[in-house]
NUBA-256285 format. One line per field, with one value per atom (N, C-alpha, C): x, y, z; atom name; residue in one letter. Coordinates in steps of 0.2 Angstrom, whole numbers. Each point is the difference from the previous one (the first is absolute). Layout:
N
c1 <- (X  ...);
c2 <- (Y  ...);
c3 <- (Z  ...);
atome <- (CA  ...);
residu <- (A  ...);
This chain:
224
c1 <- (80  -6  2  -4  0  -5  2  -5  1  -5  0  -3  5  -2  -2  -6  -2  -2  0  -1  -1  -6  0  4  4  4  -1  0  0  3  6  4  0  4  1  7  4  7  0  -4  0  -1  -4  -2  4  2  3  6  5  5  -2  -5  -2  -4  -4  -4  4  6  4  4  1  3  -4  -7  -5  1  0  1  6  6  6  -1  -3  -1  -4  -4  -4  4  6  5  -2  -3  -1  5  2  5  -2  4  -1  -1  3  -1  -7  -4  -6  -6  3  -5  0  -5  -1  -4  3  -3  -4  -6  -4  -3  2  -2  -4  -6  -3  2  4  3  -3  -2  -2  5  3  6  -2  4  -1  6  2  5  6  -1  6  4  3  5  -3  -7  -3  3  1  2  7  4  7  1  -4  0  -2  -5  -2  5  3  6  6  1  6  -2  -5  -2  -2  -4  -3  5  6  5  3  -2  1  -4  -6  -5  0  -4  0  -2  -5  -1  -4  0  -3  -3  -7  -4  -3  1  -3  -4  -7  -5  -1  2  -1  -8  -2  -7  -1  4  0  -6  -4  -6  -6  1  -5  1  -5  1  1  5  2  -5  -2  -5  -5  -6  -5  -2  -4  -3  -5  -3  -5  2  -3  1  -2  -5  -3  6  3  5  6  2  6  -1  -6  -2  0  -2  0  7  4  7  3  -1  3  -3  -6  -3  5  1  4  7  3  7  1  -5  0  -1  -5  -1  6  3  6  5  1  4  -2  -7  -2  1  0  1  7  5  7  1  -3  1  -3  -5  -3  5  4  6  5  2  5  -2  -6  -3  4  0  4  -5  3  -4  -4  2  -4  1  -6  1  -1  6  0  -1  -7  -1  2  5  3  1  -5  1  6  3  6  0  -5  -1  -2  1  -1  6  1  6  -2  4  -2  6  -2  5  3  6  4  -4  -4  -3  -6  -2  -7  -1  4  -1  0  5  0  -6  -2  -6  -7  0  -6  0  6  0  -2  2  -2  -7  -4  -7  -4  3  -3  -7  -1  -7  0  -6  -1  3  -2  3  1  5  1  5  -1  5  1  4  2  -5  0  -4  4  -3  3  -5  2  -4  1  -5  1  -2  -4  -2  1  6  1  -3  -3  0  -7  -4  -6  0  6  1  -4  -1  -4  5  -2  5  0  5  0  -4  -6  -4  -8  -4  -7  -4  -6  -5  -7  -3  -6  -5  -4  -5  -6  -5  -6  2  -2  1  7  3  7  5  6  6  1  4  1  7  4  6  -1  0  -1  6  -1  6  2  6  2  -4  -3  -4  -7  -2  -6  1  -5  1  2  -1  2  7  4  7  4  2  4  7  3  7  5  -1  5  -3  4  -3  -2  -3  -2  -8  -2  -7  -3  -6  -2  -3  2  -3  -3  -3  -2  6  5  6  5  6  6  4  2  3  6  4  6  6  -1  5  -4  1  -3  3  0  3  -6  1  -5  2  -3  2  -2  3  -1  -8  -3  -7  -4  2  -3  3  6  3  -1  -1  -2  -7  -4  -8  -3  3  -3  4  -4  3  -3  3  -2  -6  -4  -5  -2  -3  -1  -6  1  -6  1  -6  0  4  1  4  7  2  7  1  6  1  0  2  0  -7  -5  -7  -2  2  -2  3  7  3  -3  -2  -4  -6  -4  -6  2  5  2  3  3  3  -6  -5  -6  -4  -1  -4  3  7  4  0  -2  -1  6  5  6  -2  5  -1  6  0  5  1  6  2  5  0  5  3  7  3  3  -4  2  6  3  6  6  -1  5  -3  4  -3  5  -2  4  -3  4  -3  1  -4  -1  4  5  3  -4  -5  -5  2  6  4  7  3  6  6  -2  4  0  -4  0  3);
c2 <- (143  -4  -3  2  -3  -5  -6  -5  -2  0  -2  -8  -4  -7  -2  -2  0  -7  -2  -7  0  -3  -2  -6  0  -6  -2  -7  -3  -7  -1  -7  -2  4  -2  -1  -2  -1  -6  -4  -6  2  6  2  6  4  7  0  -5  0  -1  -5  -1  6  3  6  6  1  6  -2  -6  -2  2  -1  1  8  4  7  2  -3  1  -2  -5  -3  5  4  5  5  0  5  7  2  7  3  7  3  0  -3  1  7  5  7  2  -3  2  -4  -4  -5  2  1  1  -6  -3  -6  3  -3  1  -6  -2  -6  2  -4  0  -6  1  -6  -1  -6  -3  -5  1  -4  -7  -5  -7  -2  -7  -3  -1  2  -2  7  0  5  4  1  4  7  3  7  1  -5  0  -1  -4  0  6  3  7  5  0  5  -2  -6  -2  2  -2  1  7  3  7  5  0  5  1  -5  1  4  2  4  8  4  7  1  -3  0  -6  -2  -6  2  1  2  -7  0  -6  3  -1  3  -5  2  -5  -1  -6  -2  -5  1  -5  1  5  1  -3  -3  -3  -8  -4  -7  -2  -4  -2  -5  -5  -5  -1  1  -2  -7  -2  -7  -2  6  -1  4  -2  4  7  2  7  4  -3  3  2  -5  0  6  0  4  7  1  7  2  -4  2  2  -4  2  7  1  7  5  0  5  0  -6  0  3  -2  3  7  3  7  4  -3  4  0  -5  0  6  0  5  7  1  7  2  -5  1  2  -4  1  7  2  7  5  -1  5  0  -6  -1  3  -2  2  -2  -7  -3  0  -1  -1  -6  -5  -6  -3  -4  -4  -7  -4  -7  -4  -2  -4  -7  -3  -6  -5  -4  -5  -4  -2  -3  -7  -3  -7  -1  5  -1  1  -5  1  1  5  3  -1  -1  0  7  1  6  6  -2  5  3  -3  2  8  3  7  4  0  4  -1  -6  -1  3  -1  3  8  3  7  2  -4  2  -1  -4  -1  6  5  6  0  -4  -1  3  2  2  -5  -6  -5  -7  -3  -6  -4  -7  -5  -5  -5  -6  -5  -6  -6  -4  -1  -4  -6  -6  -5  0  3  1  -7  -4  -5  -7  -2  -7  -5  -6  -1  2  4  2  5  3  5  6  2  6  6  5  5  6  5  5  6  -1  5  -2  5  -2  4  -3  3  1  6  1  -4  -4  -4  2  3  2  5  -2  4  -1  -6  -2  0  -3  -1  -8  -1  -7  -1  -5  -2  -5  1  -5  -4  -6  -4  2  -2  2  -3  -6  -3  4  4  4  5  2  4  7  2  7  1  -5  1  -3  3  -3  -2  -4  -3  5  6  5  6  6  6  4  6  5  0  -1  0  3  3  4  -5  2  -4  5  -3  5  2  -4  2  -6  2  -5  1  -5  1  -5  1  -3  3  2  4  5  6  5  6  3  7  5  6  5  7  4  7  4  6  5  2  0  1  -5  -6  -5  0  0  0  6  6  6  1  -5  0  -5  -6  -6  -3  -2  -4  -7  -4  -7  1  -5  0  -7  -2  -6  -3  -7  -3  -7  -4  -7  -4  1  -4  2  5  2  8  2  8  2  -5  2  1  -4  1  7  2  7  5  -1  5  0  -6  0  4  0  4  8  2  7  2  -5  2  1  -5  0  6  2  6  6  0  6  1  -5  0  -2  -4  -3  -7  -2  -7  -4  -6  -5  -5  -2  -4  -6  -5  -6  0  -1  -1  -7  -5  -7  -2  5  -1  -1  2  0  -5  -6  -5  -1  1  -1  -6  -2  -5  1  -3  1  -5  3  -5  -1  -4  -1  -5  -3  -4  2  -1  2  -4  -6  -5  0  5  0  6);
c3 <- (-55  3  7  5  6  2  3  2  7  4  7  -1  3  0  8  1  7  2  6  3  7  3  7  1  6  1  7  1  7  -1  3  -1  -7  -4  -7  -2  5  -2  -5  0  -5  -7  -1  -7  -2  4  -2  -5  1  -5  -7  -1  -7  -2  5  -2  -2  3  -1  -7  -1  -7  -6  1  -5  -1  5  -1  -4  2  -4  -7  -1  -7  -4  3  -4  -4  2  -4  0  6  0  5  -1  4  7  4  8  2  -3  2  -1  -4  -2  4  5  4  7  3  7  3  5  3  7  0  6  3  6  4  6  1  6  4  5  4  6  1  7  2  6  2  2  -2  1  3  -1  3  -5  -6  -5  -2  -5  -2  -6  0  -5  0  5  0  -2  2  -2  -7  -4  -7  -3  2  -3  1  5  1  -5  0  -5  -7  -3  -7  -1  5  -1  -1  2  0  -8  -4  -7  -4  3  -3  2  -4  2  7  2  7  3  6  3  6  0  6  4  6  4  5  -1  4  6  6  6  1  0  0  6  5  5  5  -1  3  -3  -6  -4  1  1  0  -7  -1  -7  -2  4  -3  6  -1  6  -1  5  0  -5  -3  -5  -6  -6  -6  1  3  1  4  5  4  -5  -4  -4  -6  -3  -5  3  6  3  1  3  0  -6  -5  -7  -3  2  -2  3  7  3  -3  -1  -3  -7  -4  -7  0  4  0  3  5  2  -5  -4  -6  -5  -1  -5  3  6  3  -1  0  -1  -7  -5  -7  -2  3  -1  2  5  1  -5  -2  -5  -7  -2  -6  -6  -1  -6  -6  -6  -6  0  4  0  7  3  6  -3  2  -2  6  2  6  -2  4  -2  6  1  6  0  5  1  -2  -1  -2  -7  -4  -8  -4  -4  -4  -8  -3  -6  -5  -7  -5  -1  -2  -1  -4  -5  -4  3  6  2  1  4  2  -5  -5  -6  -4  -1  -4  3  7  3  -1  1  -1  -7  -5  -7  -1  4  -1  1  4  1  3  5  3  7  3  7  5  -1  4  -4  0  -4  3  0  3  -5  2  -4  2  -4  2  5  6  5  3  0  2  8  4  7  4  -3  4  -4  0  -4  5  -3  -7  -3  3  -2  -6  -1  -5  1  7  1  -1  -4  -1  4  -1  4  -2  -2  -3  1  1  1  -4  -2  -4  3  0  3  -3  3  -2  4  -3  4  6  6  6  3  -3  4  -5  2  -4  0  -6  -1  -3  3  -3  -5  -6  -5  -3  -2  -2  -7  -2  -7  -5  1  -5  -1  4  -1  -6  -3  -6  2  6  2  -1  1  1  -6  -5  -5  2  -4  2  -1  -4  -1  -1  0  -2  6  -1  5  0  6  1  6  0  6  6  6  6  5  5  5  5  1  3  0  0  0  7  3  6  1  5  1  -3  -6  -4  -5  0  -4  -1  -5  -2  0  3  0  -1  -3  -1  6  0  6  0  -5  0  5  0  4  7  1  7  4  -4  4  1  -2  1  4  -1  3  6  5  5  0  4  2  5  0  6  1  6  2  -5  -1  -4  2  1  2  -4  -6  -5  0  3  0  -2  3  -1  -8  -4  -7  -3  3  -3  3  6  2  -5  -1  -5  -7  -2  -7  1  5  1  -1  4  -1  -7  -3  -7  -5  1  -5  2  6  2  -2  -1  -2  -8  -3  -7  -4  4  -4  -2  -5  -2  1  2  1  -6  -1  -5  2  -3  0  -7  0  -6  1  -4  1  -4  -4  -3  5  6  5  6  1  4  6  6  6  4  5  4  8  3  8  4  4  5  6  -1  5  5  0  5  0  6  1  -3  -2  -3  -7  -3  -8  -3);
atome <- (N  CA  C  N  CA  C  N  CA  C  N  CA  C  N  CA  C  N  CA  C  N  CA  C  N  CA  C  N  CA  C  N  CA  C  N  CA  C  N  CA  C  N  CA  C  N  CA  C  N  CA  C  N  CA  C  N  CA  C  N  CA  C  N  CA  C  N  CA  C  N  CA  C  N  CA  C  N  CA  C  N  CA  C  N  CA  C  N  CA  C  N  CA  C  N  CA  C  N  CA  C  N  CA  C  N  CA  C  N  CA  C  N  CA  C  N  CA  C  N  CA  C  N  CA  C  N  CA  C  N  CA  C  N  CA  C  N  CA  C  N  CA  C  N  CA  C  N  CA  C  N  CA  C  N  CA  C  N  CA  C  N  CA  C  N  CA  C  N  CA  C  N  CA  C  N  CA  C  N  CA  C  N  CA  C  N  CA  C  N  CA  C  N  CA  C  N  CA  C  N  CA  C  N  CA  C  N  CA  C  N  CA  C  N  CA  C  N  CA  C  N  CA  C  N  CA  C  N  CA  C  N  CA  C  N  CA  C  N  CA  C  N  CA  C  N  CA  C  N  CA  C  N  CA  C  N  CA  C  N  CA  C  N  CA  C  N  CA  C  N  CA  C  N  CA  C  N  CA  C  N  CA  C  N  CA  C  N  CA  C  N  CA  C  N  CA  C  N  CA  C  N  CA  C  N  CA  C  N  CA  C  N  CA  C  N  CA  C  N  CA  C  N  CA  C  N  CA  C  N  CA  C  N  CA  C  N  CA  C  N  CA  C  N  CA  C  N  CA  C  N  CA  C  N  CA  C  N  CA  C  N  CA  C  N  CA  C  N  CA  C  N  CA  C  N  CA  C  N  CA  C  N  CA  C  N  CA  C  N  CA  C  N  CA  C  N  CA  C  N  CA  C  N  CA  C  N  CA  C  N  CA  C  N  CA  C  N  CA  C  N  CA  C  N  CA  C  N  CA  C  N  CA  C  N  CA  C  N  CA  C  N  CA  C  N  CA  C  N  CA  C  N  CA  C  N  CA  C  N  CA  C  N  CA  C  N  CA  C  N  CA  C  N  CA  C  N  CA  C  N  CA  C  N  CA  C  N  CA  C  N  CA  C  N  CA  C  N  CA  C  N  CA  C  N  CA  C  N  CA  C  N  CA  C  N  CA  C  N  CA  C  N  CA  C  N  CA  C  N  CA  C  N  CA  C  N  CA  C  N  CA  C  N  CA  C  N  CA  C  N  CA  C  N  CA  C  N  CA  C  N  CA  C  N  CA  C  N  CA  C  N  CA  C  N  CA  C  N  CA  C  N  CA  C  N  CA  C  N  CA  C  N  CA  C  N  CA  C  N  CA  C  N  CA  C  N  CA  C  N  CA  C  N  CA  C  N  CA  C  N  CA  C  N  CA  C  N  CA  C  N  CA  C  N  CA  C  N  CA  C  N  CA  C  N  CA  C  N  CA  C  N  CA  C  N  CA  C  N  CA  C  N  CA  C  N  CA  C  N  CA  C  N  CA  C  N  CA  C  N  CA  C  N  CA  C  N  CA  C  N  CA  C  N  CA  C  N  CA  C  N  CA  C  N  CA  C  N  CA  C  N  CA  C  N  CA  C  N  CA  C  N  CA  C  N  CA  C  N  CA  C  N  CA  C  N  CA  C  N  CA  C  N  CA  C  N  CA  C  N  CA  C  N  CA  C  N  CA  C  N  CA  C  N  CA  C  N  CA  C  N  CA  C  N  CA  C  N  CA  C  N  CA  C);
residu <- (M  M  M  K  K  K  I  I  I  A  A  A  I  I  I  T  T  T  C  C  C  P  P  P  V  V  V  Y  Y  Y  E  E  E  R  R  R  E  E  E  W  W  W  S  S  S  L  L  L  P  P  P  R  R  R  W  W  W  F  F  F  Q  Q  Q  C  C  C  I  I  I  F  F  F  D  D  D  F  F  F  K  K  K  L  L  L  A  A  A  P  P  P  K  K  K  N  N  N  I  I  I  D  D  D  L  L  L  V  V  V  F  F  F  A  A  A  H  H  H  T  T  T  A  A  A  G  G  G  T  T  T  D  D  D  N  N  N  T  T  T  L  L  L  G  G  G  L  L  L  I  I  I  E  E  E  K  K  K  Y  Y  Y  G  G  G  E  E  E  K  K  K  F  F  F  N  N  N  S  S  S  C  C  C  T  T  T  V  V  V  I  I  I  D  D  D  C  C  C  N  N  N  D  D  D  V  V  V  K  K  K  A  A  A  F  F  F  G  G  G  D  D  D  R  R  R  D  D  D  S  S  S  D  D  D  R  R  R  Y  Y  Y  Y  Y  Y  S  S  S  L  L  L  V  V  V  V  V  V  L  L  L  R  R  R  N  N  N  R  R  R  I  I  I  I  I  I  D  D  D  K  K  K  V  V  V  R  R  R  E  E  E  I  I  I  Q  Q  Q  P  P  P  D  D  D  Y  Y  Y  L  L  L  F  F  F  S  S  S  Y  Y  Y  D  D  D  S  S  S  D  D  D  I  I  I  M  M  M  L  L  L  P  P  P  P  P  P  E  E  E  T  T  T  L  L  L  K  K  K  G  G  G  L  L  L  I  I  I  K  K  K  D  D  D  G  G  G  K  K  K  D  D  D  I  I  I  V  V  V  G  G  G  P  P  P  W  W  W  V  V  V  D  D  D  L  L  L  V  V  V  P  P  P  P  P  P  Q  Q  Q  N  N  N  L  L  L  P  P  P  N  N  N  C  C  C  I  I  I  T  T  T  K  K  K  V  V  V  G  G  G  D  D  D  G  G  G  F  F  F  R  R  R  R  R  R  L  L  L  R  R  R  P  P  P  I  I  I  D  D  D  H  H  H  H  H  H  Y  Y  Y  P  P  P  K  K  K  S  S  S  G  G  G  L  L  L  Y  Y  Y  E  E  E  V  V  V  S  S  S  T  T  T  V  V  V  F  F  F  A  A  A  V  V  V  S  S  S  L  L  L  M  M  M  T  T  T  P  P  P  A  A  A  V  V  V  F  F  F  N  N  N  T  T  T  C  C  C  Y  Y  Y  Y  Y  Y  K  K  K  W  W  W  N  N  N  A  A  A  G  G  G  G  G  G  E  E  E  D  D  D  Y  Y  Y  G  G  G  F  F  F  A  A  A  E  E  E  E  E  E  V  V  V  I  I  I  N  N  N  A  A  A  G  G  G  F  F  F  K  K  K  S  S  S  W  W  W  V  V  V  D  D  D  A  A  A  D  D  D  Y  Y  Y  V  V  V  G  G  G  F  F  F  H  H  H  L  L  L  Y  Y  Y  K  K  K  K  K  K  D  D  D  I  I  I);
């Protein structure tokens, strides 16, 4: 079984050592893992860390994305940039053709059993529960409500405290099958590129899930 673990990176020296440790803790054979990064150069040692840790895996591809502005002055600029970065990753994964694409942002920490558990779920797209916006408890998943999407809090009845349940999309960290990554691209959306991807996934007839038995956390500040 081959897995491509992918991530866009920009000035992530502060989080990458912990992120790589999570991957090692998954206890999957490194020879079965291909890493794919969309890298925009900054002022830190992000690229050096990728080269250091990446040599332990079957392959490590760094896509040079210096032609793409890492972060714009407005959310709309940032979201458009992320559309480009994530689609370049998908193009590379389509060349590799792994059994799974594990899209895993570099500021998310996960328990060791997460990846194997998500594989066992056997879904088109599935991710763990992550509180992305502390302390409001806004999760890494959205549900279609009427004509739009909404990130609901855990106290809402839509999101139980554990178990597997359907959502409109899961982002920041998700496992998807070849049927999905060979069909769907990210696209711009005012709410974020993940919302655009959700629309593509829904239109293609796939279903997304969250497995709340696996709970990660978001390194939303450099000192945490």
